[in-house]
VMD Tcl script that draws the C-alpha trace (Angstrom):
set ca {
  {1.65 18.78 13.17}
  {-0.22 17.16 16.05}
  {0.44 13.44 16.41}
  {-2.74 11.43 16.04}
  {-3.83 8.90 18.63}
  {-4.85 5.36 17.68}
  {-8.47 6.31 18.38}
  {-8.25 9.31 16.00}
  {-6.66 7.17 13.28}
  {-9.37 4.54 13.70}
  {-12.12 7.17 13.45}
  {-10.49 8.58 10.30}
  {-10.37 5.12 8.73}
  {-14.09 4.59 9.36}
  {-14.87 7.78 7.39}
  {-13.18 6.37 4.29}
  {-15.76 4.74 1.96}
  {-13.37 1.92 1.09}
  {-12.94 1.01 4.76}
  {-16.18 2.19 6.37}
  {-17.76 -1.27 6.62}
  {-14.90 -2.86 8.49}
  {-15.67 -4.24 11.92}
  {-13.59 -3.43 14.98}
  {-11.41 -6.51 14.57}
  {-10.76 -5.79 10.88}
  {-9.89 -2.15 11.58}
  {-7.40 -3.15 14.26}
  {-5.91 -5.83 12.02}
  {-5.55 -3.38 9.13}
  {-4.05 -0.69 11.33}
  {-1.54 -3.17 12.78}
  {-0.54 -4.30 9.29}
  {-0.25 -0.82 7.74}
  {2.42 1.85 7.91}
  {1.63 5.37 9.10}
  {3.81 8.00 7.42}
  {4.41 11.56 8.62}
  {5.60 13.66 5.66}
  {6.75 17.29 5.68}
  {5.29 19.75 3.17}
  {6.61 19.25 -0.35}
  {7.38 15.53 0.06}
  {6.61 13.30 -2.90}
  {4.33 10.35 -2.17}
  {4.76 8.56 -5.51}
  {5.55 9.11 -9.17}
  {4.73 7.39 -12.50}
  {8.09 5.60 -12.28}
  {6.88 3.52 -9.31}
  {4.75 0.40 -9.35}
  {1.50 0.88 -7.42}
  {1.63 -1.62 -4.58}
  {-0.39 0.46 -2.11}
  {-2.95 3.23 -1.77}
  {-2.96 6.08 0.71}
  {-5.46 7.46 3.20}
  {-4.99 11.06 4.34}
  {-5.38 11.16 8.11}
  {-4.40 14.82 8.41}
  {-2.97 17.37 6.00}
  {-3.43 17.79 2.25}
  {-2.01 16.29 -0.94}
  {-2.21 16.92 -4.67}
  {-2.21 14.43 -7.53}
  {-0.89 15.88 -10.76}
  {0.59 15.20 -14.18}
  {3.45 16.94 -15.98}
  {3.31 17.90 -19.65}
  {6.34 17.32 -21.93}
  {7.18 20.99 -21.33}
  {7.06 20.51 -17.57}
  {3.72 22.27 -17.03}
  {1.77 20.93 -14.07}
  {-1.84 19.81 -14.38}
  {-3.42 19.22 -10.99}
  {-5.94 16.39 -11.21}
  {-7.14 16.39 -7.61}
  {-6.57 18.06 -4.26}
  {-7.23 15.77 -1.31}
  {-7.75 16.32 2.43}
  {-8.45 14.22 5.52}
  {-10.59 11.16 4.82}
  {-9.70 11.06 1.11}
  {-7.87 8.19 -0.57}
  {-5.70 8.09 -3.67}
  {-3.77 5.50 -5.67}
  {-6.22 2.64 -5.23}
  {-7.16 2.12 -8.91}
  {-3.54 1.72 -10.01}
  {-2.85 -0.52 -7.02}
  {-5.62 -2.98 -7.92}
  {-4.58 -2.92 -11.59}
  {-1.00 -3.80 -10.65}
  {0.46 -1.03 -12.84}
  {2.62 2.01 -12.22}
  {0.99 5.03 -10.64}
  {-0.41 7.13 -13.53}
  {0.52 10.49 -11.97}
  {2.60 12.24 -9.33}
  {1.44 12.78 -5.75}
  {2.87 15.34 -3.34}
  {1.84 16.60 0.09}
  {1.08 20.33 0.29}
  {1.59 20.66 4.03}
  {2.80 18.47 6.89}
  {0.67 15.37 6.35}
  {-0.01 12.01 7.98}
  {-0.83 9.13 5.63}
  {-1.96 5.58 6.24}
  {-0.26 3.37 3.63}
  {-2.48 0.39 2.76}
  {-0.63 -2.30 0.83}
  {-2.25 -4.55 -1.75}
  {-1.11 -7.74 -0.04}
  {-2.75 -6.65 3.22}
  {-6.05 -5.91 1.50}
  {-6.05 -9.21 -0.41}
  {-5.69 -11.12 2.84}
  {-8.40 -9.02 4.49}
  {-10.83 -9.72 1.64}
  {-9.99 -13.42 1.72}
  {-10.93 -13.46 5.39}
  {-14.06 -11.32 4.89}
  {-15.38 -11.17 1.26}
  {-18.07 -8.62 2.22}
  {-15.34 -6.00 2.46}
  {-14.97 -6.18 -1.33}
  {-18.50 -4.78 -1.76}
  {-17.64 -1.67 0.26}
  {-14.49 -1.18 -1.78}
  {-16.42 -1.46 -5.04}
  {-18.75 1.30 -3.84}
  {-15.76 3.48 -3.08}
  {-14.22 2.82 -6.50}
  {-17.52 3.73 -8.17}
  {-17.42 7.09 -6.41}
  {-13.88 7.60 -7.72}
  {-15.04 6.81 -11.26}
  {-17.78 9.44 -11.02}
  {-15.18 11.91 -9.75}
  {-12.94 11.32 -12.77}
  {-15.87 11.59 -15.18}
  {-16.73 14.97 -13.68}
  {-13.12 16.07 -14.06}
  {-13.06 15.08 -17.74}
  {-16.30 16.99 -18.32}
  {-14.93 20.04 -16.55}
  {-11.70 20.15 -18.55}
  {-13.07 19.25 -21.98}
  {-16.53 20.80 -22.19}
  {-16.49 23.95 -20.05}
  {-14.77 27.31 -20.35}
  {-12.37 28.51 -17.66}
  {-14.90 30.79 -15.85}
  {-17.33 27.87 -15.56}
  {-14.60 25.57 -14.21}
  {-13.60 28.25 -11.71}
  {-17.19 28.75 -10.60}
  {-17.58 25.03 -9.98}
  {-14.43 24.90 -7.82}
  {-15.50 27.94 -5.77}
  {-18.91 26.41 -5.09}
  {-17.30 23.21 -3.81}
  {-15.07 25.00 -1.29}
  {-16.40 25.09 2.30}
  {-17.50 28.56 3.39}
  {-16.26 30.11 6.60}
  {-18.80 29.55 9.38}
  {-21.68 32.01 9.20}
  {-20.44 33.66 6.01}
  {-20.39 33.25 2.22}
  {-16.60 33.61 2.16}
  {-14.32 30.79 1.03}
  {-10.59 30.76 1.64}
  {-8.21 29.37 -0.98}
  {-5.79 26.95 0.65}
  {-3.93 26.44 -2.60}
  {-1.91 29.12 -4.38}
  {-3.49 30.76 -7.40}
  {-0.95 28.95 -9.57}
  {-2.14 25.64 -8.11}
  {-5.76 26.66 -8.58}
  {-5.04 27.51 -12.22}
  {-3.43 24.09 -12.74}
  {-6.38 22.41 -11.03}
  {-8.83 23.83 -13.58}
  {-6.52 23.22 -16.53}
  {-5.30 26.72 -17.27}
  {-2.47 29.16 -16.46}
  {-2.25 31.90 -13.83}
  {-2.87 34.73 -16.28}
  {-6.08 33.17 -17.58}
  {-7.21 32.48 -14.01}
  {-6.70 36.14 -13.11}
  {-8.84 37.17 -16.06}
  {-11.56 34.71 -15.00}
  {-11.54 36.06 -11.43}
  {-11.86 39.61 -12.77}
  {-14.72 38.54 -15.04}
  {-16.62 36.94 -12.15}
  {-15.98 40.01 -10.00}
  {-17.13 42.41 -12.73}
  {-20.30 40.34 -13.14}
  {-21.10 40.78 -9.45}
  {-20.78 37.08 -8.72}
  {-17.82 37.24 -6.34}
  {-15.59 39.64 -4.45}
  {-11.87 38.87 -4.22}
  {-9.66 39.92 -1.33}
  {-6.36 38.04 -1.55}
  {-6.98 34.39 -0.73}
  {-10.51 35.19 0.50}
  {-13.35 35.07 -2.01}
  {-16.86 36.12 -1.03}
  {-19.65 34.62 -3.10}
  {-22.11 37.45 -3.74}
  {-24.50 35.61 -6.06}
  {-24.45 31.83 -5.43}
  {-27.34 31.18 -7.81}
  {-25.60 33.06 -10.61}
  {-22.35 31.27 -9.89}
  {-24.14 27.91 -9.96}
  {-25.78 28.80 -13.28}
  {-22.36 29.67 -14.74}
  {-20.86 26.42 -13.41}
  {-23.69 24.37 -14.96}
  {-23.39 26.21 -18.26}
}
mol new
graphics top color blue
foreach p $ca { graphics top sphere $p radius 0.5 }
foreach p [lrange $ca 0 end-1] q [lrange $ca 1 end] { graphics top cylinder $p $q radius 0.2 }
display resetview
């Protein structure tokens, strides 16, 4: 994992909706007051047993936020990459984190503590408006997740995820960075059902699967399935 420079960290912070309106002085003050963590793949960031006294900004790497059923089955709620934040709602509420978080690869996180943010807002109340906008975006994200898991069948959920993945430059091919087991958990199902959904989409001429590479053959048809 390449160590980030202060300039790269600052640029990453400015891409975060919650922090994008900070001036140069505020960014430097926040960076000086926050901890930067370098975590190896598989490290746990937090669990529901911990009180949420901070939120996290991914500077590089990837993380997953997930819940465990009473049987130990994993339900992935979100997969996050550089520029994404997680844990902020629980932090502001002053409760325990509602889920587990774990890094999927070597990852660098900026840990933003509640006490630091409170002081920053006291000094500059306008920052609170930017944070409210960021929290509104998070709320829309969770509403979409609830809709996906409760109202749509597995093939439609899968189609939606595939359409959101960035395509390789100049192609219609997306590359799964998560394992198929993780992808199944992300859309609220099990690996066997995911395999059947992939075969169904392939048989319908919507996609072509080659290991972790999936070529979207009919984006309009896939979008129609996702909306349905």
